[in-house]
C-alpha positions in Angstrom: 6.7 3.4 -9.8 9.0 1.3 -7.7 11.5 0.8 -10.5 11.0 -3.0 -10.7 10.1 -2.7 -14.4 11.2 -0.2 -17.0 8.6 2.2 -18.2 7.8 2.2 -21.9 6.7 5.9 -22.1 6.0 8.9 -20.0 7.8 10.0 -16.8 7.6 9.6 -13.1 8.1 12.6 -10.8 8.6 12.5 -7.1 9.0 15.8 -5.2 9.5 17.6 -8.5 12.3 15.3 -9.7 12.1 12.8 -12.6 13.0 9.4 -11.1 12.3 6.9 -13.9 16.0 6.4 -14.6 17.0 6.1 -11.0 17.7 2.6 -9.7 14.8 1.2 -7.6 16.9 1.0 -4.4 17.6 4.8 -4.6 14.1 6.1 -5.2 13.0 6.3 -1.6 9.9 4.3 -2.5 8.7 1.5 -0.2 6.8 -1.5 -1.5 4.6 -4.1 0.3 3.7 -7.0 -2.0 0.5 -9.0 -2.2 2.6 -12.1 -1.1 4.4 -10.9 2.0 7.9 -12.0 0.7 9.3 -12.3 4.2 12.7 -14.1 4.7 11.6 -17.4 6.3 15.0 -17.9 8.0 14.9 -14.5 9.7 13.0 -13.5 12.8 10.4 -10.7 12.9 13.0 -8.1 14.1 15.6 -9.3 11.6 13.1 -9.1 8.7 12.2 -5.6 9.7 15.7 -4.4 10.2 17.1 -6.1 7.1 17.1 -3.0 4.8 18.9 -0.9 7.4 21.4 -3.7 7.8 22.1 -3.6 4.1 22.7 0.1 4.4 25.4 -0.7 7.0 23.6 1.3 9.7 24.9 1.2 13.3 23.6 -2.0 15.0 22.3 0.0 18.1 20.4 2.4 15.8 18.9 -0.5 13.8 17.7 -2.0 17.1 16.2 1.3 18.3 14.4 1.9 15.0 13.2 -1.7 14.8 11.6 -1.4 18.3 9.8 1.8 17.4 8.3 0.3 14.2 7.4 -3.0 16.0 5.4 -0.9 18.5 3.8 1.0 15.6 2.5 -2.1 14.0 1.6 -3.7 17.4 3.9 -6.7 17.2 5.4 -6.5 20.6 6.3 -9.9 21.9 6.8 -11.4 18.4 10.3 -10.0 17.9 12.1 -13.4 18.1 9.5 -15.4 16.1 9.9 -16.7 12.6 7.3 -16.0 9.8 6.0 -19.6 9.8 4.7 -19.1 13.3 2.8 -15.9 12.5 -0.8 -15.4 11.2 -1.4 -13.9 7.8 -2.2 -10.6 9.4 0.9 -10.6 11.5 3.0 -11.4 8.5 1.5 -8.5 6.7 2.3 -6.2 9.6 6.0 -7.4 9.4 6.0 -6.6 5.6 4.5 -3.2 6.3 7.0 -2.5 9.1 9.9 -3.5 6.9 8.9 -0.8 4.4 8.1 1.9 6.9 11.5 1.6 8.7 13.2 2.7 5.5 11.4 6.1 5.8 10.1 6.1 2.2 8.7 9.2 0.6 6.0 7.1 -1.0 4.7 3.7 0.2 3.3 1.3 -2.5 0.8 -1.3 -1.3 -0.1 -3.9 -3.9 -3.4 -5.5 -2.8 -1.8 -6.1 0.7 -5.0 -7.4 2.3 -6.4 -9.7 -0.4 -5.3 -12.9 1.3 -6.7 -12.0 4.8 -10.1 -12.8 6.2 -12.8 -10.1 6.3 -12.7 -9.4 10.1 -8.9 -9.0 10.2 -9.0 -7.1 7.0 -11.1 -4.3 8.6 -8.6 -4.1 11.6 -5.6 -3.8 9.2 -7.3 -1.2 7.1 -7.7 0.9 10.2 -4.1 0.3 11.2 -2.8 1.3 7.8 -4.9 4.6 7.9 -3.5 5.3 11.4 0.1 4.8 10.3 -0.4 6.8 7.1 -1.8 9.8 9.1 0.7 9.4 11.9 3.7 9.4 9.6 2.1 11.9 7.1 3.1 9.4 4.4 1.9 9.3 0.8 0.5 5.9 0.1 -0.5 4.3 -3.3 -2.8 1.5 -2.4 -3.8 -1.0 -5.2 -7.1 -2.8 -4.6 -9.9 -4.4 -6.6 -12.2 -4.1 -3.6 -14.6 -1.1 -4.1 -15.4 -0.8 -0.4 -11.7 -0.8 0.5 -11.0 1.9 -2.1 -13.9 4.1 -0.8 -12.8 3.7 2.8 -9.0 4.2 2.5 -8.7 6.8 -0.3 -8.3 10.6 -0.4 -8.2 10.3 -4.2 -9.2 7.3 -6.3 -7.7 6.5 -9.7 -10.0 4.1 -11.4 -8.2 2.0 -14.1 -9.8 0.1 -16.9 -7.8 -1.9 -19.4 -4.6 -0.1 -18.5 -6.0 3.4 -18.8 -7.4 5.9 -16.2 -11.2 5.8 -16.5 -11.8 8.5 -13.8 -10.1 10.1 -10.9 -11.4 12.1 -7.9 -12.4 11.9 -4.3 -14.5 8.8 -3.2 -17.6 11.1 -3.1 -17.0 12.4 -6.6 -16.4 9.0 -8.0 -19.5 7.6 -6.3 -22.0 10.5 -7.0 -20.7 11.6 -10.4 -19.3 8.7 -12.4 -18.1 9.8 -15.8 -18.5 6.5 -17.7 -20.6 3.4 -17.7 -17.7 1.5 -16.3 -17.2 3.9 -13.4 -20.9 3.8 -12.5 -21.0 0.0 -12.6 -17.7 -0.5 -10.7 -18.3 1.8 -7.7 -21.5 0.9 -5.9 -24.9 -0.3 -7.3 -26.6 1.9 -9.8 -29.7 1.9 -12.0 -28.0 2.9 -15.3 -30.2 4.7 -17.8 -29.3 5.9 -21.2 -30.2 9.6 -22.0 -33.0 8.4 -24.4 -34.5 6.2 -21.7 -34.4 9.0 -19.1 -36.3 11.4 -21.3 -38.9 8.8 -22.4 
């Protein structure tokens, strides 16, 4: 989706336009990686404003936008710090802010909370939902955590061996799994074959 790898077949549409042949930097798609991939030699505010700087935006406008996004991810007071001095959760907020500041049409999150402890994870899940709703932003969130998928999703696309096993709302996936894999992956089920059920 982000254009970091070429697709082998099919097409990718965004706002009705096919984008698979458009360079990644021009797709208006933001990406937050599992590993935060922050620049260690840049401060928090420099990391966040980096994309705008590459676009040659006016310095005062970069500063204004950076302040807004820092407030949005609740990193006030950390502007001049370097990534090495931040916690994992704070680094993830910087990575999130760096994508959001570019005003993407779609934000891709690749298991962004997998390296964070359980308590902080809950807090960041809530923050991501607040940001998504506040900005009215389409987010594709990749996770192997069933609870996380159920909590964060409007629509779940359940993949198995590279193919879509089932899609639907969290309630649909949970209450009406279409396959054995879907039933065993989301929640805990007693799985009966039809012959056993009628016995």
